[in-house]
N, C-alpha and C positions, 0 to 999 in steps of 0.2 A: 753360879746356879744362873742360867739365859734369863735378863728381863724381862717379863709381863708386859712391858709396856710398848708399843710398835709407833714408824714411824707411819703418819696419815700426812703420801706425796702427793694425796687429793689437798686438801688443806694447806700444805707449805703452795703445789701449784697455784691456787690462786692468790696469794700474794706476793711469793717473791720474787716476782719482776718488777712492784713498785717498790719493795726497801734495793734488788738489784741499780735500780735510778738512781737511791742518794746510795749505795755504793760505796764508795773509791775504789776498795779491792778489786771488787767482784769487775768494775768494771775495768782498772789493772791489769786485774788474769783474762778477762778479754779481748783487751789490747794483746798484752803481752802475747799469745795464743794465736792471734790472728796476723800478727808482725809473722809467725815463719809460717802459718799456713798461706800465704800472700807469695812465700816466696817457692811453693810449690810448681811445676810447668806443669797446666792442667792440660788438653786436648780434646775438643769435639768429640762423645762419646764416653766420656774416663766417667768411672762410677766410683766415688766418694762416698762412706756410710757418717755418723753420727751416732754414737755406739756408746745409748743412757743416756741419749739425747734429753729427757726433759722438756720444756718449753719455750724450746725450738730456739735457744737467739747462738746458739755456735749454726749449726742447719743450714739456718735460716741464710743467717746472714754471709756461709761461704755458697753458698746458693744461690745468692746474689751475684755473688763475687766472680764464680765461677757458670752463666746460663749455660754453656756450654755443655755441661758435663751431670751426670745424673747423680742426685744428691738422698741416700737414705737419710731418714733420721729414724733412728732405733731406740723403742722405750715400750716396757711392757704395763705402763701406769698407764690407763686411759684418763686421769687428770691431768699427766702433766702434757701427753697426747693432743691432750681438747683446746689446751690455750694454747699451745703450735700452733693448732689447726687453724683458729681466730685471728691469730697475725698471720699465717698464711694465705686466708681473706679476704685481708684489708687489701694487702698488693703482692695479687695473685703471682705465686712462683711455679713453672709445667715442670719445668724439671727438682720439682721437692718432691719426693714419695714417705709421709709418713709408713711404721710396718710397727701396731701394735705389737709387740713381740719382744723377749725377751733374748740375748744371747743364745737363749741355751735352744733356743724354739726356732730362728733366723739361720737357712741352709742356702748361703750362699757357695756357687762356686767355688774353687779354689784358685785362687789367683785374680778373681773379683773385682777387688778395688784397683784403684790408682793411687789413694788414698785415704786415709780415715783419719779421726780425734775421738777421743773420753776425755771429758772434759765431768770430775766429782763422782766420778756416776762407779768405780772397779772396788773400793772400799767397799761397797750395799751387793757388792754379786757374792753366791752362795759360793763357786771356785773361782775367785781371782787370776788361779794361773794356768786351771781351762779356759777363761776368758780368755785372755793375750795368746792360748796360744792359737785359741780360734782366730781374730785378729787379724794376729801372721802367717794364716794358712791365709785369710782370705785376701792377702793382698798380695799386687801380681811382683816377681823377681824385679828386685830397682823403687816399690814404690813406699813415700815415705806417711808418717804417724806424730800428731801429736799427742804426749796421753799424760793426762792430769791427773793426779789419785788425791787427797786426800788425808793421808796416814798417821800421823797425830790427834788427839784424844782433846774434842772442841772445846776451851778455857769461853763457855759464855760466858762471866761475866764479862773478863778481861775483855771483849770483844764489844761487847753492851759496850764499852769505859771509853773506845778505844771510837766509835761507831757513834758514841753521843758526845766524845766533844769533839768528834767531825762536825758534827747538824750546827750543831751552837756554833762555831765558828762560821758555818756555813749563809745559816738561816735563821738565829735565831733563836735562842728559847721556846718561847710558843710553837713554833713550826718545827724544830725538833724533837717534841712533846706527840704533835701529831700526829709524825709520822712513826716512833714507835710502838703507838697506841693503834696506828692499825696495821702493823706489821707483826702485831704481840704473836701469836700465831707460829711465825718464825720462827719466833726465839723460843714459844714452846715445842717446838718443831725440833729443835738443836737440842737442848735436853734430852729430848729423846734418842737422836741418834749418839750425843755425850756416853749416853749408859749402853747403848752397841756396840759400840766400842768398847764401852769397859768391860764389859763380859763378854766379849768376844765373837759377838753375835757379824758383825763390821772386822774386817781388814784393819787391822793397825801394826807400821811398819815407820824403821831409820830410812832416809834417804838413800842408806845403803842397800837396804833392802828391798825395794822399790826397784831401784835400777838395776840387780843383780835377778829378783823375777824376771823382768823386760829381759834382761839377757839371757836369761831361763827358756822363754818360748821364741828364743831365736831370733832378734831384734839385733843389730848393732847403733850403737847406742852413740849417735854424733854432737848431742850435748845437753845439761841436766844442769839445773836447780833447783836449788827450795823456791817456795812462789805464795802467798796470798798468807801473807803473813807467819811465813816459815813454818805454818801447818801441815805444808801442799809442795807436793813434787812435780817437777813443772820435766818431761824426757823429747827432745825431739829423735826419731828414731828411722832407720829403711830398715828394710827388704833388702838384704846380700839380693847381687841379679846370679 
């Protein structure tokens, strides 16, 4: 029976970036993704999208790196988008556009995008396979993408232990406790995510299953690996010319 608990993405958004600033695993993942993104050959006027863009950590960085391209930040959560808009206002990026819609509602033209990313969002979508197929359709022939998805059930206590050990080593016990108190809502929302994964509301998958879903959508996988302490799958893909 599906869980009656739901994730408050607005609440998550309010504390997510604070915890991100101290979490080496999130930081490492962002570095991994951006290393791949920076390999893209983007021309002036090209369009790029971040699907399920959250608080804008990737869409804003991509817009800054490719100032001559238009970057669509696509997310249907107003709380997440508000945080992204606030960060955008601190460092104006005229090529960054926030679309407050889910992938189901957005209707870009076939072949409209030169590249796209989707980071830790697919597993929450009602129909991840349909979302992958829509992403594939939006890419132009030869277009590239970096897709990362959290496929395994989150072990909240294991993560807290790993992060706590890091924070104590880096900042000392008192500061570590302050950070955990400030970010306790993130842990609570992660526990809700775990429950929704366990009851099947959110998509779970092995690395092999994720790669198979990506290939079923039409993508050619150029590289794949697990990441984020083994919870997530990262694939570098392209659309055949």
